[in-house]
C-alpha positions in Angstrom: 41.4 15.0 93.9 45.4 15.1 93.0 46.5 18.0 90.5 48.7 15.6 88.7 45.6 13.2 88.0 43.4 15.8 87.2 46.1 17.4 84.6 46.3 13.6 83.0 42.7 13.1 82.2 42.3 16.1 80.7 45.4 15.6 78.4 43.9 11.9 77.7 40.1 13.6 77.1 42.0 16.4 74.9 43.6 13.9 73.0 40.9 11.4 72.6 38.7 14.3 70.9 41.0 15.2 68.5 41.4 11.5 67.4 37.7 12.0 67.5 37.6 15.0 65.2 40.5 13.4 62.4 38.0 10.7 62.6 34.9 12.6 61.9 36.8 15.0 59.1 38.5 11.3 57.4 35.0 9.8 57.5 33.3 12.6 55.7 36.2 13.6 53.2 38.1 16.7 53.4 36.1 19.8 52.7 32.8 17.9 53.4 32.1 17.2 49.7 31.1 14.1 48.1 33.8 11.4 48.3 35.5 11.2 45.0 37.1 7.6 43.6 40.3 8.1 45.7 38.5 8.7 48.8 37.2 5.3 48.6 38.2 3.2 45.9 35.9 0.9 43.9 36.6 -2.9 44.0 39.7 -3.9 42.3 38.0 -7.0 40.7 37.2 -6.8 36.8 34.3 -9.1 37.5 34.0 -12.6 36.8 32.5 -13.6 32.8 31.8 -17.8 32.0 29.7 -19.3 29.2 26.5 -20.5 29.5 25.1 -23.4 27.7 24.1 -23.1 24.1 20.4 -22.7 23.5 18.8 -26.4 21.7 18.4 -23.2 18.4 18.9 -19.9 17.6 16.3 -16.7 17.4 16.4 -15.3 14.3 13.9 -12.5 14.2 11.0 -10.7 16.4 13.4 -11.6 20.0 11.7 -11.1 22.8 13.2 -11.6 26.6 11.8 -11.7 29.9 13.2 -12.6 33.2 11.0 -13.9 34.9 12.7 -14.2 38.3 14.4 -17.8 37.8 13.8 -18.0 34.0 15.0 -15.9 30.9 12.2 -16.7 28.6 13.1 -15.6 24.7 10.3 -15.9 22.2 10.9 -15.0 18.1 10.6 -17.1 15.0 13.1 -18.4 12.3 12.8 -18.7 8.7 11.4 -21.3 7.0 13.5 -24.1 4.9 13.7 -21.6 2.3 15.7 -18.6 4.1 12.5 -16.2 4.0 9.8 -15.7 6.5 6.8 -16.8 4.4 6.7 -20.0 6.2 8.5 -18.8 9.3 7.8 -21.2 12.6 7.4 -20.0 15.9 9.7 -20.5 18.7 10.3 -20.1 22.5 12.8 -21.7 25.3 13.8 -21.2 28.5 17.4 -20.7 30.6 17.6 -21.0 34.1 21.2 -19.8 35.2 20.7 -21.7 38.9 21.5 -25.2 36.6 22.8 -23.7 33.6 20.2 -25.5 31.6 17.7 -24.8 28.8 14.1 -26.3 28.3 12.1 -25.9 24.6 8.7 -24.2 25.4 5.4 -25.0 23.7 5.7 -23.6 20.5 3.9 -19.8 20.7 0.4 -19.7 19.1 1.3 -18.5 15.2 0.8 -15.2 14.4 2.2 -12.5 11.9 5.6 -11.8 12.3 5.8 -8.3 10.1 5.2 -6.1 13.2 8.0 -5.4 15.6 7.3 -7.4 18.7 8.0 -6.5 22.8 7.2 -8.3 25.5 6.8 -7.8 29.4 6.5 -9.6 32.2 3.6 -9.5 34.7 4.8 -11.5 38.1 3.3 -14.4 36.1 2.9 -14.2 32.7 5.0 -13.4 29.9 2.6 -10.8 27.3 4.4 -10.4 23.7 2.9 -7.2 22.1 3.3 -7.2 17.7 0.6 -8.1 15.2 -1.4 -9.6 17.6 -0.8 -10.5 21.7 -0.6 -13.4 23.2 0.5 -14.9 26.8 2.7 -17.3 27.9 2.4 -19.0 31.9 5.5 -20.6 32.7 3.8 -22.4 35.7 1.5 -23.6 33.6 3.6 -24.2 30.3 1.0 -23.2 28.6 -0.1 -20.1 26.1 -3.2 -18.2 24.8 -4.0 -15.7 22.9 -5.6 -12.4 24.1 -8.6 -10.4 22.8 -7.6 -8.3 19.9 -6.3 -5.1 21.1 -7.0 -1.7 19.6 -3.7 -1.2 18.2 -0.8 -2.8 17.5 3.2 -3.3 17.8 5.8 -0.6 18.7 6.8 -0.1 22.2 5.3 -2.0 25.3 6.0 -1.3 29.0 4.3 -3.2 32.4 3.2 -0.5 34.7 2.1 -3.5 37.7 -1.4 -2.8 36.7 -1.4 -2.7 32.6 0.8 -3.7 29.5 1.4 -0.4 27.5 2.1 -0.3 23.8 2.5 2.7 21.4 3.7 3.4 18.1 5.2 1.1 15.5 5.1 0.1 11.9 6.0 -1.3 9.0 7.0 -1.1 5.6 6.4 2.4 5.2 3.6 2.5 7.3 3.3 4.0 10.8 1.3 4.0 14.3 0.9 6.9 16.5 -1.4 5.4 18.8 -1.4 2.9 21.4 -3.7 0.6 23.6 -3.7 -0.9 27.4 -4.4 -4.1 28.4 -5.8 -5.1 31.8 -5.1 -9.1 32.9 -7.4 -9.0 35.8 -10.3 -8.0 33.2 -9.0 -9.6 30.2 -9.9 -6.1 28.6 -8.6 -3.5 26.5 -8.7 0.4 26.2 -7.2 2.8 23.7 -4.8 5.5 24.6 -5.8 9.2 24.3 -3.8 10.6 21.0 -0.1 11.3 21.3 0.8 14.7 20.4 3.5 13.5 18.5 3.8 11.6 15.5 4.6 7.7 15.1 7.8 6.2 14.9 8.6 2.9 13.4 10.8 1.9 16.1 10.1 4.3 19.7 13.0 3.8 22.2 12.0 4.6 26.4 11.4 3.3 29.7 8.9 3.4 32.1 9.4 5.4 35.6 6.6 4.0 37.8 4.4 7.1 36.7 4.6 7.4 33.0 6.0 5.6 29.7 8.7 7.5 28.2 9.1 7.5 24.5 12.3 9.8 23.1 13.0 11.0 19.8 13.0 9.1 17.1 12.6 8.6 12.8 9.4 8.2 11.1 8.8 6.2 8.0 10.6 8.8 5.5 13.7 9.3 8.1 12.2 13.1 9.2 12.8 13.5 12.7 10.1 12.7 15.4 9.7 14.2 19.2 9.5 12.8 22.1 6.8 12.4 25.0 5.7 11.0 28.3 2.5 8.9 28.8 0.8 8.7 32.2 -1.9 6.0 32.5 -3.5 7.2 35.8 -4.4 10.3 34.0 -4.7 9.1 30.4 -2.6 12.3 29.3 0.5 12.9 27.5 3.1 15.6 27.7 6.1 16.4 25.5 9.4 16.3 26.5 12.6 18.0 25.3 14.3 16.7 22.6 18.3 14.9 23.9 21.5 17.0 22.3 22.2 15.0 19.6 22.0 11.2 19.8 19.3 8.6 18.6 18.7 6.3 21.6 19.0 2.9 20.6 17.9 1.5 24.2 16.9 3.2 27.9 17.3 2.0 31.1 15.5 3.8 34.6 17.8 3.7 37.6 14.8 5.5 39.8 15.7 8.9 39.4 16.8 9.2 35.7 16.5 7.7 32.4 20.0 6.7 30.7 19.5 6.9 26.9 22.7 4.5 25.0 23.4 5.4 21.1 27.0 4.3 20.3 29.8 5.7 22.5 27.2 8.8 24.1 25.3 8.0 26.6 22.6 10.3 28.1 20.6 11.0 31.1 17.0 12.3 31.4 15.6 13.6 34.5 11.6 13.2 34.2 10.6 15.0 37.2 12.3 18.3 35.9 12.5 17.5 32.1 16.3 18.2 32.3 18.9 16.5 30.2 22.7 15.9 30.9 25.7 14.0 29.1 27.6 11.3 30.6 31.4 11.2 30.1 32.2 8.9 26.8 32.1 5.2 26.7 34.7 3.1 25.4 34.6 2.1 21.8 32.3 -1.3 21.8 30.7 -0.7 25.3 27.1 -1.6 24.7 24.5 -1.7 23.3 23.5 -4.2 25.9 22.1 -2.1 28.7 21.2 -3.0 31.9 20.6 -1.6 35.4 21.8 -3.2 38.1 20.1 -1.1 41.2 23.9 0.5 41.9 25.3 0.6 38.1 24.8 1.2 34.6 26.7 -2.0 33.1 27.2 -1.7 29.1 28.3 -4.8 27.6 29.2 -5.4 23.8 33.1 -6.1 22.3 33.9 -4.3 26.1 32.2 -4.0 29.4 31.9 -1.0 31.2 29.8 0.4 34.2 28.8 4.0 35.1 28.9 5.0 39.0 26.3 8.2 39.2 27.3 9.2 42.4 30.8 9.5 41.0 30.0 10.3 37.3 32.6 8.0 36.3 32.6 4.7 33.8 35.1 1.6 35.2 36.0 -1.0 32.4 35.8 -4.5 33.5 36.9 -8.1 31.8 36.0 -8.5 28.2 33.0 -10.5 27.6 34.1 -14.4 26.1 31.4 -13.7 23.5 32.3 -12.4 20.2 31.5 -9.9 18.1 28.0 -9.9 17.2 24.6 -7.5 16.4 21.2 -7.4 18.4 22.2 -9.8 21.3 19.5 -9.8 24.1 20.6 -9.0 27.7 18.6 -9.3 31.4 19.7 -8.5 34.8 18.7 -11.3 36.8 19.4 -9.3 40.4 22.7 -11.3 40.4 24.6 -11.2 37.0 23.8 -10.1 33.2 23.1 -12.3 31.1 24.1 -11.6 27.4 22.5 -14.0 24.4 21.6 -14.8 20.8 22.5 -12.5 18.1 23.6 -12.4 14.9 27.0 -12.1 12.5 26.2 -10.5 9.2 28.0 -12.5 6.5 29.4 -11.2 3.6 27.3 -13.0 1.1 23.9 -14.6 2.2 22.0 -14.2 5.4 23.1 -13.7 8.9 24.8 -16.2 11.1 22.4 -16.5 13.9 23.8 -17.5 17.3 22.5 -20.0 20.3 25.4 -19.3 22.5 25.9 -16.7 25.4 27.5 -15.5 28.5 27.2 -14.4 32.0 28.7 -11.5 33.9 28.8 -10.7 38.1 30.3 -7.1 38.6 32.4 -7.1 41.4 31.0 -5.8 44.3 30.1 -1.9 44.4 31.6 0.3 46.9 29.8 3.6 47.6 31.3 6.8 47.7 31.5 8.1 52.1 28.7 10.1 52.5 28.4 14.1 52.6 28.7 16.0 55.5 29.4 19.5 56.7 32.6 19.5 58.8 
């Protein structure tokens, strides 16, 4: 071969290898560390809000909400004509985001309304856990009462096989026990005794293995430790207390549980019982909280998203809804729906709301992968 051609080929080969090396370093991030936001900027879009159709009527109290895969179902009670709940009425309605339309559902069975209510979606029915337990089948458009449970009210979670309910209380009373319902057999079982005292309004999340319940308060305001329940073994374990906030809501991302309490958010890893603090949010973010599959979104008077790999918050466009308390929130797999709630009045009962809005976050851009260079 001609010596000049050989030298030219060697030069081209060297130049090509140099370009490949630069490309690899650029792809991994200098130093081989994890990519930060400047390495791969997140989408500049602040997301998109839209108002949704008003519901046929507001739901004042004992609100429970589930996402079925096609509809958001909301149930609860409204006060009687005298403004009290002595003669309250049950109500249920469903919103379809594809058609932006609501439909009234059959009136739920009348149950006592002094118990806290929670609800789960089984894949075919909405189970409402309170003083009594009822079930709604949206395909059949029909309610049914479940057999009496050994215990009642408190937090509820769906394990994929059973509804688990624990704790709760009212009017100075509190429960420290729980029950599990199996729809396939239409039977209940009582849970093993918990190693902690009961809470009137327990907050927790299902991890796929355990129902984790966080620190709370008893009926006299005394602090109560958290614990985790494993339904497979019917056993409990205590968990360490979080550093300094009371959880108002909890969301599991597949690895950690985020506990939201005002502007502070903590993350609990159930695999090693460890806590960590997230960077502070802006004022007004939350308390509505959902996990999208890649981000934790908080929405209130402000909307922010937490990016776990980058450990940063990003602010999104502000909700068109005015300031409110106790709004319901669901993630549809595509958008966040925030609905209802109340506005306290200077005199008289609160104003209950029937409006809502839906938020589509910008497309997520994950960090570049780590590598050793």
